[in-house]
LUMLO-131118 format. One record per residue (C-alpha): residue number from 0; x, y, z. Coordinates in pm, whole numbers, plus 50000, padded with zeros to 5 digits. Layout:
<sites>
NUM, X, Y, Z
...
</sites>
This chain:
<sites>
0, 55057, 86959, 77654
1, 54856, 87127, 77931
2, 54498, 87227, 77840
3, 54444, 87570, 77978
4, 54077, 87575, 77895
5, 53973, 87531, 78253
6, 53639, 87680, 78212
7, 53532, 87431, 77948
8, 53623, 87149, 78179
9, 53442, 87287, 78487
10, 53168, 87047, 78604
11, 52822, 87193, 78587
12, 52700, 86972, 78868
13, 52871, 86792, 79155
14, 53214, 86679, 79035
15, 53238, 86305, 78975
16, 53592, 86204, 79054
17, 53759, 85919, 78869
18, 53950, 85638, 79032
19, 54276, 85834, 78952
20, 54174, 86148, 79125
21, 54111, 86148, 79492
22, 54033, 86471, 79673
23, 53988, 86504, 80041
24, 53714, 86761, 80117
25, 53741, 86915, 80467
26, 53439, 86872, 80685
27, 53276, 87175, 80850
28, 53421, 87245, 81193
29, 53185, 87274, 81486
30, 53332, 87507, 81743
31, 53268, 87446, 82111
32, 52989, 87649, 82271
33, 53232, 87786, 82524
34, 53472, 88039, 82384
35, 53841, 87934, 82446
36, 53925, 88301, 82524
37, 53625, 88379, 82739
38, 53665, 88464, 83106
39, 53450, 88540, 83410
40, 53270, 88881, 83438
41, 53471, 88967, 83750
42, 53800, 88899, 83582
43, 53704, 89115, 83276
44, 53582, 89393, 83506
45, 53907, 89381, 83707
46, 54110, 89396, 83386
47, 53902, 89695, 83253
48, 53940, 89885, 83580
49, 54315, 89818, 83585
50, 54357, 89970, 83239
51, 54093, 90244, 83303
52, 53918, 90118, 82987
53, 53586, 90290, 83070
54, 53759, 90629, 83037
55, 53955, 90525, 82728
56, 53637, 90397, 82565
57, 53478, 90736, 82610
58, 53765, 90887, 82407
59, 53730, 90619, 82130
60, 53348, 90644, 82107
61, 53307, 91024, 82132
62, 53167, 91190, 81818
63, 53357, 91519, 81818
64, 53333, 91559, 81444
65, 52996, 91435, 81327
66, 53077, 91489, 80956
67, 53391, 91283, 80966
68, 53288, 90923, 80884
69, 53620, 90766, 80966
70, 53662, 90924, 81318
71, 53598, 90596, 81501
72, 53878, 90431, 81300
73, 54148, 90703, 81288
74, 54105, 90849, 81636
75, 54175, 90530, 81848
76, 54468, 90443, 81611
77, 54613, 90794, 81667
78, 54570, 90753, 82043
79, 54741, 90418, 82039
80, 55036, 90594, 81867
81, 55034, 90873, 82121
82, 55033, 90619, 82409
83, 55336, 90458, 82235
84, 55524, 90790, 82276
85, 55443, 90771, 82643
86, 55581, 90420, 82665
87, 55901, 90542, 82495
88, 55931, 90797, 82769
89, 55868, 90535, 83041
90, 56121, 90290, 82910
91, 56400, 90539, 82850
92, 56337, 90685, 83200
93, 56365, 90343, 83360
94, 56620, 90365, 83644
95, 56686, 89994, 83671
96, 57048, 89920, 83557
97, 56939, 89577, 83438
98, 56650, 89688, 83210
99, 56704, 89600, 82848
100, 56666, 89955, 82727
101, 56849, 89906, 82399
102, 56634, 89633, 82268
103, 56315, 89785, 82406
104, 56409, 90106, 82220
105, 56449, 89916, 81892
106, 56116, 89728, 81942
107, 55929, 90049, 82021
108, 56076, 90217, 81711
109, 55955, 89927, 81502
110, 55611, 89933, 81676
111, 55571, 90312, 81610
112, 55663, 90254, 81238
113, 55414, 89977, 81201
114, 55136, 90192, 81360
115, 55220, 90488, 81137
116, 55197, 90265, 80829
117, 54850, 90144, 80925
118, 54735, 90494, 81018
119, 54857, 90610, 80672
120, 54645, 90349, 80502
121, 54341, 90449, 80710
122, 54400, 90814, 80608
123, 54448, 90717, 80240
124, 54091, 90595, 80233
125, 53967, 90913, 80397
126, 53926, 91103, 80062
127, 53593, 91274, 80121
128, 53750, 91586, 80282
129, 53545, 91550, 80602
130, 53854, 91504, 80830
131, 53926, 91801, 81054
132, 54223, 91969, 80887
133, 54395, 92299, 80885
134, 54516, 92460, 80557
135, 54859, 92583, 80617
136, 54868, 92816, 80316
137, 54848, 93188, 80423
138, 54887, 93503, 80233
139, 55144, 93672, 80451
140, 55310, 93394, 80654
141, 55216, 93544, 80989
142, 55287, 93313, 81283
143, 55014, 93234, 81532
144, 55075, 93346, 81891
145, 54971, 93007, 82038
146, 55309, 92859, 81960
147, 55178, 92580, 81743
148, 55328, 92716, 81420
149, 55698, 92657, 81388
150, 55815, 92727, 81031
151, 55730, 92950, 80748
152, 55841, 92885, 80392
153, 55729, 92900, 80028
154, 55653, 92604, 79802
155, 55891, 92619, 79491
156, 55692, 92762, 79201
157, 55402, 92866, 79414
158, 55293, 93213, 79520
159, 55148, 93119, 79855
160, 55336, 93089, 80190
161, 55321, 92768, 80395
162, 55331, 92763, 80769
163, 55434, 92426, 80903
164, 55229, 92337, 81211
165, 55327, 92121, 81506
166, 55109, 91972, 81785
167, 55133, 92150, 82119
168, 55021, 91857, 82334
169, 55174, 91549, 82175
170, 55478, 91392, 82343
171, 55665, 91332, 82015
172, 55791, 91693, 81972
173, 55911, 91677, 82327
174, 56092, 91347, 82273
175, 56273, 91501, 81978
176, 56429, 91754, 82220
177, 56534, 91499, 82482
178, 56885, 91360, 82449
179, 56784, 91000, 82522
180, 56515, 90990, 82261
181, 56618, 91259, 82007
182, 56747, 91020, 81743
183, 56439, 90791, 81772
184, 56191, 91078, 81765
185, 56354, 91234, 81457
186, 56343, 90905, 81278
187, 55971, 90870, 81365
188, 55907, 91218, 81223
189, 56074, 91124, 80892
190, 55873, 90803, 80889
191, 55553, 91008, 80927
192, 55657, 91225, 80638
193, 55734, 90922, 80412
194, 55425, 90717, 80496
195, 55173, 91007, 80465
196, 55284, 91100, 80120
197, 54979, 90931, 79954
198, 54731, 91085, 80202
199, 54537, 91408, 80142
200, 54673, 91550, 80467
201, 54958, 91492, 80720
202, 54948, 91446, 81100
203, 55107, 91772, 81211
204, 55347, 91629, 81468
205, 55650, 91824, 81356
206, 55727, 91616, 81039
207, 55884, 91827, 80756
208, 55576, 91836, 80543
209, 55772, 91920, 80236
210, 55461, 91896, 80014
211, 55286, 92163, 80216
212, 54973, 91953, 80271
213, 54704, 92041, 80517
214, 54755, 91926, 80877
215, 54515, 91708, 81072
216, 54386, 91879, 81384
217, 54585, 91638, 81583
218, 54526, 91788, 81920
219, 54158, 91822, 81871
220, 54126, 91461, 81747
221, 54368, 91277, 81971
222, 54333, 91492, 82287
223, 54683, 91407, 82413
224, 54649, 91617, 82727
225, 54334, 91426, 82839
226, 54480, 91101, 82719
227, 54797, 91133, 82927
228, 54588, 91217, 83232
229, 54515, 90844, 83239
230, 54890, 90751, 83254
231, 54873, 90615, 83604
232, 54672, 90297, 83685
233, 54485, 90242, 84013
234, 54784, 90050, 84161
235, 55054, 90301, 84079
236, 55066, 90445, 84433
237, 55044, 90104, 84600
238, 55289, 89886, 84401
239, 55653, 89971, 84382
240, 55733, 89785, 84057
241, 55847, 89958, 83740
242, 55703, 89676, 83527
243, 55354, 89783, 83644
244, 55361, 90098, 83437
245, 55512, 89919, 83136
246, 55249, 89657, 83139
247, 54972, 89902, 83193
248, 55079, 90125, 82911
249, 55147, 89831, 82674
250, 54798, 89698, 82732
251, 54642, 90035, 82660
252, 54810, 90042, 82321
253, 54686, 89689, 82256
254, 54324, 89774, 82350
255, 54328, 90084, 82130
256, 54412, 89877, 81827
257, 54163, 89605, 81914
258, 53891, 89875, 81921
259, 54011, 90002, 81581
260, 54004, 89645, 81444
261, 53648, 89596, 81560
262, 53537, 89918, 81385
263, 53722, 89802, 81077
264, 53540, 89466, 81086
265, 53207, 89653, 81092
266, 53309, 89857, 80782
267, 53426, 89533, 80610
268, 53079, 89374, 80661
269, 52904, 89688, 80534
270, 53122, 89706, 80226
271, 53072, 89344, 80138
272, 52696, 89385, 80189
273, 52714, 89683, 79954
274, 52905, 89486, 79693
275, 53210, 89709, 79732
276, 53444, 89419, 79705
277, 53748, 89615, 79603
278, 53722, 89839, 79904
279, 53636, 89540, 80128
280, 53951, 89357, 79998
281, 54174, 89652, 80098
282, 54015, 89659, 80442
283, 54060, 89285, 80490
284, 54437, 89307, 80414
285, 54449, 89597, 80656
286, 54286, 89382, 80918
287, 54541, 89116, 80856
288, 54805, 89367, 80936
289, 54632, 89471, 81253
290, 54641, 89106, 81374
291, 55014, 89112, 81307
292, 55045, 89443, 81495
293, 54856, 89298, 81797
294, 55108, 89008, 81795
295, 55400, 89258, 81780
296, 55259, 89445, 82081
297, 55223, 89136, 82282
298, 55582, 89042, 82218
299, 55693, 89342, 82427
300, 55617, 89115, 82728
301, 55925, 88918, 82631
302, 56154, 89216, 82724
303, 56011, 89244, 83079
304, 56245, 89148, 83361
305, 56140, 88787, 83467
306, 56164, 88844, 83841
307, 55999, 89185, 83849
308, 55715, 89065, 83620
309, 55636, 88756, 83814
310, 55642, 88959, 84137
311, 55410, 89205, 83976
312, 55183, 88916, 83864
313, 55142, 88825, 84235
314, 55117, 89185, 84346
315, 54822, 89223, 84111
316, 54680, 88876, 84190
317, 54638, 88807, 83820
318, 54639, 88439, 83710
319, 54768, 88522, 83361
320, 54853, 88794, 83125
321, 54563, 89019, 83044
322, 54487, 88951, 82679
323, 54254, 88658, 82773
324, 54050, 88882, 83002
325, 53982, 89122, 82712
326, 53627, 89144, 82591
327, 53754, 89339, 82302
328, 53995, 89061, 82191
329, 53712, 88806, 82218
330, 53488, 89022, 82005
331, 53756, 89088, 81754
332, 53821, 88717, 81719
333, 53449, 88636, 81685
334, 53386, 88895, 81419
335, 53702, 88781, 81224
336, 53568, 88424, 81227
337, 53221, 88538, 81129
338, 53354, 88677, 80809
339, 53316, 88322, 80670
340, 52940, 88383, 80646
341, 53014, 88648, 80382
342, 53147, 88385, 80132
343, 52798, 88317, 79974
344, 52745, 88688, 79933
345, 53075, 88724, 79753
346, 53026, 88425, 79529
347, 52670, 88520, 79462
348, 52524, 88178, 79543
349, 52324, 88041, 79835
350, 52444, 87765, 80059
351, 52317, 87422, 79950
352, 52090, 87304, 80234
353, 52157, 86942, 80145
354, 52534, 86995, 80181
355, 52620, 86994, 79818
356, 52933, 87158, 79678
357, 52761, 87464, 79540
358, 53002, 87712, 79698
359, 53299, 87502, 79597
360, 53194, 87498, 79235
361, 53129, 87867, 79241
362, 53465, 87928, 79379
363, 53627, 87713, 79120
364, 53458, 87898, 78835
365, 53569, 88224, 78982
366, 53927, 88117, 79018
367, 53942, 87977, 78661
368, 53752, 88255, 78476
369, 53935, 88548, 78644
370, 53665, 88791, 78543
371, 53573, 88917, 78890
372, 53926, 88956, 79009
373, 53820, 89189, 79292
374, 53624, 88894, 79435
375, 53929, 88677, 79415
376, 54133, 88942, 79592
377, 53864, 88954, 79866
378, 53853, 88583, 79919
379, 54226, 88563, 79944
380, 54223, 88848, 80188
381, 53970, 88661, 80409
382, 54199, 88361, 80425
383, 54493, 88589, 80505
384, 54295, 88715, 80804
385, 54246, 88353, 80918
386, 54617, 88283, 80897
387, 54707, 88603, 81091
388, 54443, 88520, 81354
389, 54578, 88171, 81416
390, 54932, 88294, 81411
391, 54853, 88540, 81680
392, 54717, 88272, 81912
393, 55006, 88041, 81843
394, 55258, 88323, 81922
395, 55060, 88404, 82237
396, 55086, 88054, 82369
397, 55463, 88048, 82312
398, 55510, 88392, 82469
399, 55302, 88283, 82770
400, 55535, 87994, 82832
401, 55848, 88202, 82806
402, 55719, 88485, 83031
403, 55556, 88266, 83300
404, 55722, 87924, 83268
405, 55573, 87622, 83106
406, 55443, 87458, 83435
407, 55247, 87767, 83541
408, 55126, 87829, 83182
409, 54998, 87478, 83152
410, 54832, 87488, 83495
411, 54669, 87819, 83425
412, 54290, 87787, 83416
413, 54266, 88069, 83159
414, 54465, 87865, 82914
415, 54279, 87542, 82990
416, 53910, 87504, 82926
417, 53667, 87322, 83144
418, 53730, 86982, 82978
419, 54115, 87018, 83024
420, 54174, 87063, 82649
421, 54436, 87311, 82555
422, 54221, 87600, 82428
423, 54508, 87797, 82272
424, 54607, 87493, 82074
425, 54245, 87442, 81977
426, 54234, 87790, 81826
427, 54535, 87765, 81595
428, 54472, 87399, 81506
429, 54116, 87452, 81409
430, 54027, 87333, 81059
431, 53993, 87612, 80797
432, 53711, 87856, 80841
433, 53658, 87852, 80465
434, 53612, 87480, 80374
435, 53459, 87548, 80040
436, 53747, 87772, 79926
437, 53995, 87516, 80052
438, 53809, 87244, 79868
439, 53808, 87441, 79549
440, 54178, 87499, 79568
441, 54242, 87133, 79648
442, 54039, 87018, 79349
443, 54196, 87260, 79112
444, 54544, 87165, 79238
445, 54467, 86797, 79164
446, 54303, 86885, 78832
447, 54613, 87066, 78705
448, 54849, 86799, 78840
449, 54663, 86523, 78660
450, 54623, 86739, 78343
451, 55005, 86774, 78326
452, 55033, 86398, 78325
</sites>
């Protein structure tokens, strides 16, 4: 019979293993000094100029609403979604008869859905009523002359009239009136309606808004008009290659979400430091989804025409795809790895300077006692981030081979570090960032398997 009193059997000091119980404790991994995703300053600058990142960064970092604490999180996410609408227009306007428009349309529909889901989660947490919103309830249902109000109706059982508002500058309402994108745009509008149900407000892009909730000031927050002024890259007038605009727009979406992820990582660190473990856990699982989203964005490269893309690669004189020139991606990766330093704070113990299993024992007690379940959720979320991070780099390596060919991918100096070791392989084959948690689970697994015997 299995003894479930795990707490009573927890060792108070370093566990002394019998001859029948052998547990391999992972050693601490020492990362190389040189980042496997670093690049030269000139390469990074060229990449940023190509994407017009300095101008985009001004949009992301501007404080237009000082009282809105989540502006730096929600704004770049909304701008990434708006740029996705632009990419839909570019793809469906592609004149090349051999372009894979059908699959591209499906992928972009899935990508828009994923982004809306993450935006909804960000907005759910924004419950302090500081977001710039417009109350659609009026006393007489008078339409505004600016053309932004489109429907007037009454909520069943209510006395007030609701005016449904729609953005004037966003591309989504226009896509809903274009024959090529009408079905896709209508589906996105219904997805917005569905995903924003738990939020205190909705986006105001033309979704039904059956609940009559306030609308976010989308045009004031996202600034679609100014955003789409950056739709052409510096090479648009010099390179006659349709993949140029697709690559440029795709990378802008990617960088927008990388910036959002970095801001979220800062909030995670603050919340852990303030002992808000439940909120930090939610943020960590959201960050895990952002790593998956970044991987989904990079997979769009697989739909590019091989000949046109490789020709563009030489026209731009770029040795590789652009992710590994991204300072933002490097920072996002570094900050995600640095979350391992938060484990002692979560467990409430200090690291043993002599290398003893103090953290491991604290983790084992936490897992067995199940009292501070918010801490368990947070530790699980941290390891989920590690998994998503390594999955991203594994997927990137495979995508690079498919898009560029294995010979050129292996010969590429961005992929290979100075000592000729495969840096991408190095990332996703690194030992766990959380050796104490891994050791605790390994020991508990062995404990229960021997207890059963």
